[in-house]
C-alpha positions as CSV (number, residue, x, y, z in Angstrom):
1,M,142.0,74.0,100.8
2,S,140.0,77.2,100.7
3,K,136.4,77.0,99.5
4,R,135.9,79.0,96.4
5,I,133.3,81.7,95.9
6,V,133.0,83.0,92.3
7,F,131.6,86.6,92.7
8,V,130.1,88.2,89.5
9,T,129.0,91.8,89.4
10,T,129.3,94.9,87.2
11,F,128.9,97.2,90.2
12,P,132.4,98.2,91.6
13,V,130.9,99.0,95.0
14,A,129.4,95.5,95.3
15,A,132.8,94.0,94.4
16,D,134.5,96.2,97.0
17,F,132.1,95.0,99.7
18,G,132.7,91.4,98.6
19,R,136.4,91.7,99.1
20,D,136.0,93.5,102.4
21,M,133.4,91.1,103.8
22,V,134.4,87.7,102.6
23,P,134.7,85.3,105.6
24,A,138.0,83.8,106.5
25,G,138.8,80.5,104.9
26,Y,137.1,81.3,101.5
27,D,138.8,81.9,98.2
28,L,137.0,84.8,96.6
29,V,137.3,85.3,92.8
30,V,135.8,88.5,91.7
31,T,135.3,88.4,87.9
32,E,133.1,89.3,84.9
33,A,130.8,86.7,83.4
34,G,132.2,85.0,80.4
35,S,135.8,86.1,81.0
36,A,138.7,83.6,80.9
37,E,139.1,84.0,84.6
38,Y,135.5,83.3,85.2
39,K,135.5,80.1,83.2
40,A,138.7,78.9,84.9
41,A,137.4,79.7,88.4
42,L,134.2,77.6,87.8
43,A,136.0,74.3,87.8
44,D,136.6,74.5,91.6
45,A,133.7,76.8,92.5
46,E,131.4,75.7,95.3
47,Y,129.4,79.0,95.4
48,L,128.4,81.3,92.6
49,V,127.4,84.8,93.9
50,G,126.2,87.9,92.0
51,F,123.8,89.2,89.4
52,V,123.9,85.8,87.7
53,D,120.4,84.5,87.0
54,M,121.2,84.7,83.2
55,L,124.2,82.4,83.7
56,V,122.0,79.6,85.2
57,Q,121.9,77.1,82.3
58,D,122.9,73.5,81.8
59,Q,126.4,74.5,80.8
60,L,127.0,76.2,84.1
61,F,126.6,72.9,86.0
62,A,128.8,71.1,83.5
63,D,131.5,73.8,84.0
64,A,131.1,73.9,87.8
65,P,130.5,70.3,89.0
66,N,131.2,71.1,92.6
67,L,128.6,73.9,92.8
68,K,126.5,73.9,96.1
69,L,124.7,77.2,95.9
70,I,123.7,79.9,93.4
71,Q,123.3,83.1,95.5
72,L,121.7,86.0,93.6
73,L,122.4,89.6,94.6
74,S,119.1,90.5,92.8
75,A,115.5,89.9,93.9
76,G,114.4,88.8,90.5
77,Y,115.5,85.6,88.7
78,N,113.4,85.5,85.5
79,S,116.4,84.7,83.3
80,A,117.4,81.6,85.2
81,D,116.9,78.1,83.8
82,I,115.2,76.8,86.9
83,E,114.8,73.3,85.5
84,A,118.6,73.1,84.9
85,A,119.2,74.0,88.5
86,H,116.6,71.5,89.6
87,K,118.2,68.7,87.7
88,A,121.6,69.6,89.1
89,G,120.2,69.7,92.6
90,V,121.6,73.2,93.3
91,P,119.5,75.7,95.1
92,I,119.0,79.3,93.8
93,C,118.5,81.9,96.4
94,N,117.6,85.6,95.9
95,N,118.9,88.5,98.0
96,G,116.5,88.1,100.9
97,G,114.9,91.5,100.6
98,A,118.3,93.3,100.8
99,N,117.1,95.9,98.3
100,S,113.5,96.2,99.6
101,T,114.1,99.6,101.3
102,A,115.8,101.0,98.2
103,V,113.1,99.8,95.8
104,S,110.2,100.9,98.0
105,E,111.8,104.4,98.4
106,H,112.2,104.6,94.7
107,A,108.6,103.7,94.1
108,I,107.5,106.6,96.3
109,L,110.1,108.8,94.6
110,L,108.5,108.1,91.2
111,M,105.0,108.7,92.7
112,L,106.2,112.1,93.9
113,A,108.2,113.0,90.8
114,V,105.2,112.2,88.5
115,S,102.6,113.9,90.8
116,R,104.7,117.1,91.1
117,Q,106.0,117.0,87.5
118,L,109.5,117.2,88.9
119,V,111.4,116.7,85.7
120,K,109.3,119.2,83.7
121,Q,109.8,121.8,86.5
122,H,113.5,121.2,86.5
123,V,113.8,121.5,82.7
124,N,111.8,124.8,82.8
125,V,113.9,126.4,85.5
126,A,117.2,125.2,84.0
127,A,116.1,126.7,80.7
128,G,115.3,130.1,82.3
129,R,111.5,129.7,81.8
130,W,110.8,129.7,85.5
131,R,107.3,128.1,85.4
132,G,107.2,127.4,81.7
133,N,104.5,128.5,79.4
134,E,101.8,127.7,81.9
135,P,101.8,126.6,85.5
136,P,102.1,122.8,85.9
137,K,99.1,120.8,87.3
138,L,100.5,119.4,90.5
139,H,99.0,116.9,92.9
140,E,99.6,115.8,96.5
141,L,99.8,112.1,97.6
142,R,97.8,112.7,100.7
143,D,94.3,111.1,100.6
144,K,95.1,109.4,97.2
145,T,94.4,105.7,97.0
146,V,97.4,103.6,96.0
147,G,96.9,100.1,94.9
148,I,99.9,97.9,95.5
149,I,100.0,94.7,93.3
150,G,102.4,92.2,95.0
151,L,102.7,92.5,98.8
152,G,106.1,90.9,99.3
153,S,108.9,92.5,101.3
154,I,109.1,95.4,98.9
155,G,105.3,95.8,98.6
156,K,105.0,95.9,102.4
157,K,107.7,98.6,102.8
158,T,106.0,100.6,100.0
159,A,102.7,100.3,101.9
160,R,104.3,101.7,105.1
161,L,105.9,104.6,103.3
162,A,102.6,105.4,101.4
163,A,100.7,105.3,104.7
164,A,103.2,107.8,106.1
165,F,102.2,110.2,103.3
166,G,98.6,109.9,104.3
167,M,97.6,107.6,101.4
168,H,94.9,105.0,101.5
169,V,96.7,101.7,100.8
170,T,95.0,98.8,99.1
171,Y,96.7,95.7,97.8
172,Y,96.2,92.6,95.7
173,D,98.4,89.5,96.1
174,I,97.7,85.8,95.6
175,A,99.0,85.3,99.2
176,R,96.4,87.3,101.1
177,L,97.1,88.6,104.6
178,S,95.0,87.9,107.6
179,E,92.7,90.7,108.8
180,A,95.0,91.1,111.9
181,E,98.0,91.4,109.6
182,E,96.2,93.9,107.4
183,D,95.3,96.0,110.5
184,A,98.9,96.0,111.6
185,L,100.2,97.1,108.2
186,G,97.3,99.5,107.5
187,V,96.3,98.0,104.2
188,R,93.1,96.5,102.8
189,F,92.8,93.6,100.3
190,R,91.0,94.3,97.0
191,L,90.4,92.1,94.0
192,F,92.8,92.7,91.1
193,S,89.9,94.3,89.1
194,E,89.1,96.6,92.0
195,I,92.8,97.7,92.2
196,I,92.7,98.5,88.5
197,Q,89.4,100.4,88.6
198,E,89.7,102.3,91.9
199,S,93.3,103.3,92.4
200,D,94.7,106.8,91.9
201,L,98.1,105.3,91.7
202,I,99.1,101.7,91.0
203,S,102.5,100.4,92.1
204,L,103.8,97.0,90.8
205,H,105.9,94.7,93.0
206,V,105.6,91.2,91.5
207,P,108.2,88.8,90.0
208,L,108.2,88.2,86.3
209,N,106.8,84.8,85.5
210,D,104.1,83.2,83.2
211,S,101.3,84.5,85.4
212,T,102.5,88.1,85.7
213,R,103.8,88.7,82.1
214,H,101.6,91.5,80.6
215,M,99.3,91.4,83.6
216,I,98.8,95.1,82.9
217,G,97.7,95.4,79.3
218,K,95.1,97.1,77.1
219,P,92.0,95.9,79.1
220,E,93.5,97.1,82.3
221,F,94.4,100.5,81.0
222,A,90.9,100.8,79.6
223,A,89.5,100.1,83.1
224,M,91.8,102.6,84.9
225,Q,90.8,106.1,85.9
226,N,92.0,108.5,83.3
227,D,93.9,110.5,85.9
228,A,95.6,107.3,87.2
229,I,99.3,107.0,87.6
230,L,101.2,103.7,87.0
231,V,104.5,103.0,88.8
232,N,106.6,100.0,87.8
233,T,109.8,99.1,89.7
234,S,109.4,95.3,89.3
235,R,110.1,94.0,85.7
236,G,109.3,95.6,82.4
237,P,107.4,92.8,80.8
238,V,104.9,92.8,83.7
239,V,103.4,95.6,81.6
240,D,102.4,95.4,77.9
241,E,104.7,98.2,76.8
242,A,102.9,98.9,73.5
243,A,99.6,99.2,75.4
244,L,101.2,101.5,78.0
245,I,102.5,103.8,75.3
246,D,99.0,103.9,73.7
247,A,97.4,104.6,77.1
248,L,99.9,107.5,77.9
249,S,99.5,108.9,74.3
250,T,95.7,108.9,74.2
251,G,95.1,110.0,77.8
252,A,93.6,106.7,78.9
253,I,95.8,107.2,82.0
254,A,97.5,110.4,83.2
255,A,101.1,109.4,83.7
256,A,103.7,106.7,84.6
257,G,106.9,106.4,86.5
258,L,109.0,103.6,85.2
259,D,112.3,102.0,86.3
260,V,112.1,99.0,84.1
261,F,111.4,98.3,80.4
262,D,110.6,95.4,78.0
263,E,114.2,95.5,76.8
264,E,117.1,96.9,78.8
265,P,118.8,99.1,77.9
266,T,115.8,100.3,76.1
267,S,116.1,101.5,72.5
268,P,116.7,105.2,71.9
269,D,113.7,104.9,69.5
270,N,111.4,103.8,72.3
271,P,108.3,106.1,72.2
272,L,108.3,106.2,76.0
273,L,111.4,108.4,75.8
274,K,109.5,111.1,73.9
275,L,106.4,111.3,76.1
276,D,106.2,114.2,78.6
277,N,103.9,112.4,81.0
278,V,106.3,109.7,81.9
279,T,109.3,109.8,84.3
280,L,112.1,107.3,83.6
281,T,115.0,105.8,85.5
282,A,117.4,103.1,84.3
283,H,116.6,100.0,86.4
284,M,118.3,101.8,89.3
285,A,115.7,101.4,92.1
286,G,117.7,98.7,93.9
287,P,121.4,99.5,93.5
288,T,122.1,101.9,96.4
289,F,125.3,101.9,98.5
290,E,123.4,100.6,101.4
291,S,121.6,97.8,99.5
292,H,124.9,96.6,98.0
293,K,126.3,96.0,101.4
294,A,123.1,94.2,102.6
295,R,123.1,92.0,99.5
296,V,126.7,90.9,100.1
297,R,126.1,90.3,103.8
298,N,123.1,88.1,103.0
299,A,125.0,86.3,100.3
300,F,128.0,85.4,102.6
301,D,125.6,84.4,105.4
302,N,123.9,82.0,103.1
303,V,127.3,80.6,101.8
304,Q,128.3,79.9,105.4
305,R,125.0,78.3,106.2
306,V,125.4,75.8,103.3
307,D,129.0,75.2,104.3
308,R,127.8,74.2,107.8
309,G,125.4,71.8,106.3
310,E,122.3,73.9,107.0
311,A,119.5,74.7,104.6
312,P,120.0,78.1,102.8
313,L,117.6,81.0,103.3
314,W,115.6,82.6,100.5
315,V,115.4,79.7,98.1
316,I,113.3,80.7,95.2
317,Q,109.7,79.5,95.3
318,E,110.1,77.1,92.4
319,L,112.9,75.2,94.1
320,A,111.7,75.4,97.7
321,E,110.8,72.0,99.2
């Protein structure tokens, strides 16, 4: 009997890669969460693959008693009930850095877009105003200090790209690199408070958990340089959104580039949508054509590892033993 993989995604390109890349001997069911097909497929499912952290609840393990692995296509897993997975003895694995290139490029994209006021320039030219009512105040990235908070796989790739632009790269992470590793990457450790106070640009690359929720709030904005730029491609609640709106509105900081929000999709009444010193994207830093293929490749590799009786890769920290 074929071993069943239930594959859940709202991205058609990821579903196409899933169908193309599924290893021989596996029964792949591509479905939407909550559908009748999804519920029926769980009964014999051994592997759950997809953007599924929000599905990890006690009920999942009751509906899928044969489950051996929950393989996320995402890097984050903040919606998962980790205790439920722990009780069921089922590992949860993230995407193994499959989207790290995409997200790091997007972080640099937002740094450039904000520094060069790209959106404002586009709007002016498209409206026939050429340079608008007054020439925009534009900045280069070269020689700016970027403080990276969270130096995992995405943070490291952002550091390399920032260095290529001639930026001075500092970082804060609870897992500090050795001096030799810092030399090789071209970064220097700073205390969290130093990152906040000294950086021209701050780029966030941390998971969302109890220790990172609202780690950037009113006190941090008050301590930042008033010409600082905040870039967030991690998770929205890492930043106190109300405090961010106040900081952008009052000039406590110069600007922000955001791919994530407190609530997604964000409300059309969100004041962030009305500010002209913020550049916004719709949680689209990670989903590129290339990253979807890498996610699926990593997922099926992990499925086969578990099927061979090996330990899976990329088990989330809370379940790693």
